[in-house]
C-alpha positions as CSV (number, residue, x, y, z in Angstrom):
1,M,-59.6,-232.4,123.4
2,K,-62.8,-232.5,125.6
3,V,-60.5,-232.9,128.6
4,T,-58.6,-229.8,127.7
5,L,-61.8,-227.8,127.4
6,L,-63.1,-229.0,130.8
7,I,-59.8,-228.1,132.5
8,V,-59.9,-224.6,131.0
9,L,-63.5,-224.1,132.0
10,F,-62.8,-225.3,135.5
11,S,-59.9,-222.9,135.9
12,L,-62.0,-220.1,134.6
13,A,-64.8,-220.9,137.0
14,T,-62.3,-220.6,139.9
15,V,-61.1,-217.2,138.8
16,F,-64.7,-216.2,138.1
17,L,-65.7,-216.9,141.7
18,Y,-62.7,-215.2,143.2
19,F,-63.1,-212.0,141.3
20,K,-66.9,-211.9,141.0
21,K,-67.4,-209.3,143.8
22,D,-64.7,-207.0,142.3
23,E,-66.3,-207.2,138.8
24,E,-69.6,-206.1,140.1
25,I,-68.1,-202.8,141.1
26,A,-66.1,-201.0,138.4
27,P,-63.4,-198.5,139.5
28,K,-64.9,-195.2,140.4
29,D,-61.9,-193.1,139.2
30,V,-60.2,-194.8,136.3
31,T,-58.0,-191.7,135.8
32,E,-56.1,-192.3,139.0
33,Y,-54.6,-195.6,138.0
34,K,-54.7,-197.6,134.7
35,K,-53.7,-201.2,134.7
36,K,-51.4,-202.4,132.0
37,V,-52.4,-205.3,129.9
38,E,-50.8,-207.0,127.0
39,V,-52.7,-207.2,123.8
40,K,-52.4,-209.2,120.6
41,D,-54.2,-208.9,117.3
42,F,-55.9,-212.0,116.0
43,F,-57.2,-212.1,112.4
44,Q,-60.3,-213.8,111.0
45,E,-59.8,-217.1,109.2
46,K,-62.0,-219.7,107.5
47,F,-62.8,-222.6,109.7
48,S,-64.4,-225.9,108.8
49,K,-65.5,-228.1,111.7
50,K,-64.4,-231.7,111.1
51,I,-67.1,-234.3,110.8
52,K,-65.6,-237.5,112.2
53,L,-67.3,-240.9,111.7
54,R,-66.3,-244.3,112.7
55,G,-66.7,-247.1,110.1
56,F,-65.1,-250.1,108.5
57,T,-63.7,-251.1,105.1
58,E,-65.8,-253.1,102.7
59,A,-65.2,-254.8,99.3
60,S,-66.8,-252.8,96.5
61,R,-68.1,-256.1,95.0
62,I,-68.6,-259.6,96.3
63,V,-69.7,-262.2,93.7
64,I,-70.4,-265.9,94.0
65,L,-69.4,-267.6,90.7
66,K,-71.8,-270.4,89.8
67,A,-71.7,-273.3,87.3
68,Q,-73.8,-272.6,84.1
69,V,-73.7,-276.2,82.9
70,N,-73.8,-279.7,84.4
71,G,-70.6,-281.7,84.3
72,K,-67.5,-283.0,86.0
73,V,-64.7,-280.6,87.0
74,S,-61.8,-281.6,84.7
75,S,-59.4,-278.9,85.7
76,K,-59.2,-276.5,88.6
77,Q,-56.8,-273.6,87.9
78,F,-57.1,-271.4,91.0
79,D,-56.4,-271.2,94.7
80,K,-58.3,-269.2,97.3
81,G,-56.6,-266.1,98.6
82,L,-54.9,-265.2,95.3
83,F,-55.5,-262.3,92.9
84,Y,-56.6,-263.0,89.3
85,K,-57.0,-260.6,86.3
86,A,-60.3,-260.3,84.5
87,G,-60.7,-263.1,82.0
88,S,-58.6,-265.7,83.8
89,V,-60.0,-269.2,83.5
90,L,-60.5,-270.6,87.0
91,L,-62.2,-273.9,86.2
92,L,-62.9,-276.3,83.3
93,I,-65.9,-278.6,83.2
94,D,-65.8,-281.7,81.0
95,P,-67.6,-280.6,77.8
96,E,-68.8,-284.2,77.1
97,D,-70.8,-284.1,73.9
98,K,-71.0,-280.3,73.7
99,V,-68.3,-280.1,71.1
100,A,-70.1,-282.5,68.9
101,K,-73.4,-280.6,69.5
102,V,-71.8,-277.4,68.2
103,K,-70.6,-279.2,65.0
104,E,-74.1,-280.6,64.5
105,M,-75.8,-277.3,65.0
106,E,-73.2,-275.6,62.7
107,A,-74.0,-278.1,59.9
108,L,-77.7,-277.6,60.4
109,L,-77.2,-273.8,60.2
110,N,-75.3,-274.0,57.0
111,Q,-78.0,-276.2,55.5
112,R,-80.8,-273.8,56.5
113,K,-78.8,-270.8,55.3
114,K,-78.4,-272.3,51.8
115,E,-82.1,-273.2,51.7
116,F,-83.0,-269.7,52.7
117,E,-80.7,-268.2,50.0
118,V,-82.3,-270.5,47.3
119,A,-85.8,-269.6,48.5
120,E,-84.9,-265.9,48.4
121,S,-83.5,-266.1,44.9
122,L,-86.6,-268.0,43.6
123,H,-88.9,-265.5,45.3
124,K,-87.3,-262.7,43.4
125,K,-87.9,-264.5,40.2
126,G,-91.5,-265.2,41.1
127,F,-91.0,-269.0,41.6
128,R,-91.5,-269.1,45.3
129,S,-94.4,-267.8,47.3
130,D,-94.2,-265.3,50.3
131,V,-95.2,-268.1,52.6
132,K,-92.5,-270.5,51.5
133,L,-89.9,-267.7,51.8
134,S,-91.1,-266.8,55.3
135,Q,-90.8,-270.5,56.3
136,S,-87.3,-270.7,55.0
137,R,-86.3,-267.6,56.9
138,T,-87.9,-269.0,60.1
139,N,-86.0,-272.2,59.7
140,F,-82.7,-270.4,59.2
141,E,-83.3,-268.1,62.2
142,N,-84.2,-271.2,64.4
143,A,-81.0,-273.0,63.3
144,L,-78.9,-269.9,64.1
145,A,-80.5,-269.7,67.6
146,L,-79.7,-273.4,68.2
147,Y,-76.1,-272.9,67.0
148,E,-75.6,-269.9,69.3
149,K,-77.1,-271.8,72.2
150,S,-74.7,-274.8,71.7
151,Q,-71.8,-272.3,71.5
152,V,-72.9,-270.8,74.8
153,E,-73.2,-274.2,76.4
154,L,-69.7,-275.1,75.3
155,N,-68.2,-271.7,76.4
156,N,-69.8,-272.2,79.8
157,T,-67.6,-275.2,80.5
158,K,-64.9,-272.6,81.1
159,V,-65.5,-270.6,84.3
160,S,-63.7,-267.3,84.0
161,I,-63.3,-264.4,86.4
162,P,-65.4,-261.4,85.3
163,F,-63.2,-258.6,86.8
164,D,-59.9,-258.2,88.5
165,S,-60.4,-259.7,91.9
166,N,-59.3,-261.9,94.7
167,V,-60.6,-265.4,95.2
168,E,-62.0,-265.4,98.7
169,D,-63.2,-269.0,98.9
170,S,-63.5,-272.2,96.8
171,Y,-66.4,-274.6,96.8
172,V,-65.3,-277.3,94.4
173,E,-62.4,-279.7,93.9
174,L,-61.0,-281.5,90.9
175,G,-63.3,-284.4,90.0
176,D,-66.4,-283.0,91.6
177,Y,-69.6,-283.2,89.6
178,V,-71.4,-279.8,89.5
179,K,-74.9,-279.0,88.4
180,K,-76.1,-275.7,86.9
181,G,-76.4,-273.2,89.7
182,D,-73.8,-274.8,92.0
183,S,-71.3,-272.4,93.7
184,I,-67.8,-272.5,92.3
185,A,-66.0,-269.7,94.1
186,K,-66.4,-266.4,96.0
187,I,-64.5,-263.4,94.5
188,V,-64.1,-260.0,96.0
189,D,-63.2,-256.7,94.4
190,L,-61.1,-254.5,96.7
191,D,-60.2,-251.7,94.2
192,P,-61.8,-249.4,94.9
193,I,-62.3,-250.2,98.6
194,L,-65.4,-248.8,100.3
195,I,-65.5,-247.3,103.8
196,E,-68.9,-247.5,105.3
197,A,-70.1,-245.5,108.3
198,T,-73.2,-243.9,109.8
199,A,-73.9,-240.2,110.3
200,N,-76.6,-238.6,112.5
201,E,-79.2,-236.1,111.3
202,K,-77.0,-233.0,111.9
203,E,-73.9,-234.5,110.3
204,I,-75.7,-235.9,107.2
205,N,-76.9,-232.4,106.2
206,N,-73.3,-231.3,105.8
207,I,-72.2,-234.3,103.7
208,K,-72.5,-234.3,99.9
209,I,-72.0,-236.8,97.1
210,N,-68.4,-236.5,95.5
211,Q,-67.2,-234.5,98.6
212,N,-63.6,-235.1,99.4
213,A,-62.9,-237.2,102.5
214,K,-59.9,-238.3,104.5
215,V,-59.9,-241.9,105.7
216,I,-57.6,-243.3,108.4
217,V,-57.2,-247.1,108.3
218,G,-54.9,-248.1,111.1
219,N,-52.1,-245.5,111.0
220,N,-52.4,-244.9,107.3
221,P,-54.2,-241.8,106.0
222,V,-55.7,-242.0,102.5
223,T,-58.1,-239.8,100.5
224,G,-61.4,-240.7,98.8
225,I,-64.8,-239.3,97.8
226,V,-68.2,-239.7,99.2
227,S,-69.9,-242.2,96.8
228,Y,-73.2,-243.0,98.6
229,I,-75.6,-241.4,101.0
230,S,-78.6,-243.2,102.2
231,K,-82.0,-241.5,101.6
232,T,-83.6,-243.2,104.6
233,S,-82.4,-243.5,108.2
234,D,-82.1,-246.7,110.2
235,P,-85.4,-247.2,112.0
236,T,-83.7,-248.0,115.3
237,T,-80.7,-245.5,115.5
238,R,-82.1,-242.9,113.1
239,N,-78.6,-242.7,111.6
240,F,-77.9,-242.5,107.9
241,K,-75.5,-244.8,106.0
242,I,-72.7,-243.3,103.9
243,Q,-69.9,-244.8,101.9
244,V,-66.5,-243.3,100.9
245,K,-64.7,-244.8,97.8
246,V,-60.9,-245.0,98.0
247,K,-58.5,-246.2,95.3
248,N,-56.8,-249.3,96.5
249,K,-54.1,-250.3,94.0
250,K,-52.4,-253.7,94.8
251,N,-55.2,-254.3,97.4
252,K,-53.2,-253.0,100.3
253,I,-56.4,-252.3,102.3
254,I,-58.5,-255.3,103.0
255,S,-62.1,-255.6,103.9
256,G,-63.4,-255.5,107.5
257,L,-60.8,-253.0,109.0
258,S,-61.9,-250.4,111.5
259,S,-61.6,-246.9,110.0
260,E,-62.2,-243.2,110.6
261,I,-63.7,-240.9,108.1
262,V,-62.9,-237.2,108.4
263,I,-65.0,-234.7,106.3
264,D,-64.8,-230.9,106.3
265,G,-68.0,-229.3,107.3
266,P,-69.2,-225.9,105.8
267,A,-66.6,-223.2,106.0
268,K,-67.4,-220.3,108.3
269,N,-65.6,-217.2,109.7
270,A,-63.7,-217.8,113.0
271,Y,-60.7,-217.0,115.1
272,F,-58.0,-219.4,116.3
273,I,-56.7,-218.5,119.8
274,P,-54.8,-220.1,122.7
275,S,-57.2,-221.7,125.1
276,S,-55.8,-219.5,128.0
277,L,-57.4,-216.4,126.5
278,V,-61.0,-217.7,127.1
279,T,-62.5,-216.4,130.3
280,L,-65.8,-216.0,132.1
281,N,-67.8,-212.9,133.0
282,N,-69.8,-212.4,136.2
283,K,-72.8,-214.2,134.6
284,G,-70.7,-217.3,133.9
285,Q,-70.7,-216.7,130.1
286,V,-67.7,-218.0,128.1
287,G,-65.9,-215.2,126.2
288,I,-62.9,-213.1,125.5
289,K,-61.7,-209.7,126.6
290,I,-60.9,-207.3,123.8
291,I,-59.7,-203.8,123.7
292,T,-61.8,-201.1,122.0
293,N,-60.8,-197.5,122.3
294,E,-58.4,-198.3,125.3
295,R,-61.3,-199.9,127.2
296,V,-61.9,-203.5,128.1
297,R,-64.9,-205.2,126.5
298,F,-66.1,-208.7,127.3
299,I,-67.4,-210.5,124.2
300,P,-69.3,-213.8,124.7
301,V,-68.1,-216.4,122.2
302,E,-68.9,-219.9,121.1
303,I,-66.1,-222.5,121.2
304,L,-66.4,-224.2,117.8
305,S,-63.6,-226.7,118.2
306,D,-60.8,-227.7,120.6
307,T,-57.8,-228.8,118.6
308,G,-55.6,-229.4,121.6
309,D,-53.4,-226.5,120.5
310,G,-56.1,-224.0,121.0
311,F,-59.7,-223.0,120.4
312,W,-61.6,-222.0,117.3
313,I,-64.1,-219.4,118.5
314,G,-66.8,-217.3,116.9
315,S,-69.7,-215.0,117.6
316,Q,-71.9,-212.7,115.6
317,E,-70.0,-209.6,116.8
318,I,-66.4,-210.7,116.2
319,N,-67.2,-212.5,113.0
320,S,-68.3,-209.2,111.5
321,R,-64.7,-207.9,112.0
322,N,-61.5,-208.8,110.2
323,K,-59.4,-208.4,113.3
324,V,-59.9,-208.4,117.1
325,S,-57.4,-207.2,119.7
326,I,-57.5,-209.7,122.6
327,I,-55.9,-209.2,126.0
328,T,-53.3,-211.9,126.4
329,Q,-51.9,-210.9,129.8
330,G,-53.9,-209.4,132.7
331,Q,-57.4,-210.1,131.5
332,D,-58.3,-211.8,134.8
333,F,-57.6,-208.5,136.7
334,T,-59.8,-206.3,134.5
335,V,-63.5,-205.7,134.3
336,D,-65.8,-204.9,131.4
337,G,-65.7,-201.2,130.6
338,E,-62.4,-200.5,132.5
339,Q,-59.9,-198.1,130.8
340,V,-56.4,-199.6,130.6
341,N,-53.0,-199.0,129.2
342,T,-52.2,-201.5,126.4
343,I,-48.9,-203.0,125.4
344,I,-49.1,-204.5,121.9
345,K,-47.5,-207.9,121.6
346,N,-47.8,-209.1,118.0
347,D,-44.6,-211.1,118.0
């Protein structure tokens, strides 16, 4: 698109140099001969400049599962690279005496519970002091805590996957002895997938949380929303990190792929015209030639975007109108203020 713009401006500069002398002297008697020009009406539209950012895909969660108890791996029920639903048991660690420990703590709990119930009954009848009742309650609560702890220890011999995810890597094999805190497996959550990119100061001011975004991964366009905007810039680049969240059913998009994020900037009034209608005046200003009351007027404009099919243009003067009549044929042979005959070509 930049190449197109450069070619157009080069061509305009050539015409500008060729006709510069003629533009400096407007015709003295415009009544003798009026040039014919073709004119077309262009109507104001809403234009949003695209904010385009280069980034990469990233898993929304990466977790290292760790052993919570010591013991020997008695069963390995997973392979790396595969997808598992939340709750799936990946690994069993030999419970050793943990089952017996649960039964022991359960028996103690039942005993302490009965003792507390008896103490409570006697206290109501006035045969047990407040201190004795409090001691029975404490014994019961301690027994309950020990029982729950033994249950947790036994449950931790099963290593389950906490959320739908892919197993990225495995760190143990059947028969290995693991200690509490040892790594078991790396799991990654790819749904939703995150696309991370950086935006400069000008771009970041036009990006909002929950704003819609188009994401192109390879040749596949998908849609998402802006889920994160950094509040501080990188100290080296002064750019700000953003993330776009995209639904990724069946994990079709993997982590680490180059991506492009396209976000619509603020909408503004503008006109879309063929690039050939942009010209230069004798001061070298970029603009268009319009017709007002049968006279040529040169209006400086800003090229907002080059789409390859044409230019989005705007200026304070033309943006205040709903329509402009632009010369489409013969503009290079007219000067500002010249009276002409117009042929309307709105086909």
